[in-house]
N, C-alpha and C positions, 0 to 999 in steps of 0.2 A: 321780852327784855334779851339782849343781847349782851353778853360780857365777852371780851377778850384776852386772852392771855396767855403773853408768852414770857421766857425766861430764855437762859443759858444762852444769851447772844456770844459772849466769850471774845468782843473785839470785831468780828465778822460781817462787816457791813454790807458786801453785797446779800448775804443771806437776810439781815436785819431789814434792808430795801425791799426786797420781795417779801418778805412778810410783810412788812408795812403796806405794800400795795394792795395784798388780800386786806390788810383788815379796812385800809380806805375805802374800796371797793364794799366792805361788805358791811358798814357805816353802824359797828357794834355803839351801846349807848356806854359801856363803862370799858374803858382798855388798864389792864392792868400789869407791867411787868416787873415780873417776881426778879430780880436779882441776876446778878452773874452779867452783867451790862459787858463788864471791863475782863481784862485778863486774857491769858492762851495767844488770842489773835493779833493780828497786827495793825489793828484801826481802831482800839479801846477808845481812844481819845473821838473819835469822830462819831463812835456811835453814842458816847455820850452826850455829845452837842446835840445829835438829832433827837435823841429821846426828851432831852431836857427842852429844847422847842416845842415837842408834842407835848410835854407836860406842860409849860408855858400858854402857848396856844392853844389847846383842845381837855386839857384837863386829866393828862394820861395820870394815871399813877405810879410812879418808881420806887422800887424797895432796893432794898441793900440787902445783895447775897453774900454768899460765904466767898465767893473770888474779892469783892469788891472788901472785905475783911481781909483775905491776903494782902491786898494792895496797900490797905491803912496800914497791917503791920510791918510793910518795909522800911518803915518810920522808926519802929524799935530799934533801939542800938543794939541789943542783946541778942539780934541775930544770927545764926551761926555765919562765919565766913569761909566754911571750908565744906568739901563733903555734899552727899547726894542733896541732904536739907539745902545747903545755900544753891547747887544747881538750877533744882525745882524753884527757887524764889526768883531764880532769874526772869521768867517770864513775869511776873508780879515787878522786881524792877522795870522792867522796858513799858508796861502799862503804867506806870506812878509816873515815869517821866511822861507819859502821855496827859497824863490829866491833873498833874500835881498843882495847876491854878482852880482845881474844884476839890481838892480833897476834904475842904470844912462841908462842903454843899455834899459830900459825898458821905461823910459821916452824919451828916443831918438826916440823911435818907431812915423811913422807918425800918423796919424788917418785919413789919405786918400791914397787911390790910383787912380792916372787914369794911366787908359792904352788905346792908341789910335792903334788898329788893323791896319796891312798893308791893305790897299784900303780902309778905313773906311772914 
């Protein structure tokens, strides 16, 4: 059985597309995306859309990582509005604007995935 695991995409669409080409060539039985799909990179929305399509079409498993949590936390009205913590949050706010129509879907992503391989 072949399992592909990837994570820490961080909105880097060219890197994600390159990895996906390798995954498609390799033809694993199971693909698990271990979170941090969004935030930091410039194309969080496009990365998320691409992986949602693969989840629906090919059964890929998407997990919520700490960077999804950072982005979701931008909706918290008690976040600092000045200082270093605020500056670091600007990446997350940028990502949130790209995925604001998918917030409920991101919230619903599991943070753990367990797979029992046949004969294990």
